[in-house]
Phi, psi and omega in degrees: 000142185293149178284156182290130174261156188240126179281157179293330174299319176295317178301314181295320180294317177299322179296331188268328193245343193237012186297326178291333174283317176307314178296327188271335185248353185290153170285155179306132181071006174278130181275174183301308181309309181301316185297311187290327175299314184290322177291316185294322175287332173300316187263334188263002182283335180253014176294147186245343182210177175311137182204153172245120186226125165283127174217126179052034178078020175236139179262111178263122175251120189249151171243148177240123184229096185064232175268003174277135168247130194230118168290107185282317178196172179223147173194000000 
């Protein structure tokens, strides 16, 4: 299955709202994008249509476009 893609909007929202989570949960040397990508792939791999999914206290909004899974935003 294809990996989740992350929009610039989702990364921007994560930088505004989730920095405290990233700092607490990241692997050593893991940047914000890599952390968000890892979490998005844990939750978004099996979606079959547009979806909003709560995972570990974060709301992930996904879009499904053909075979592509796109993380549109987080909140």
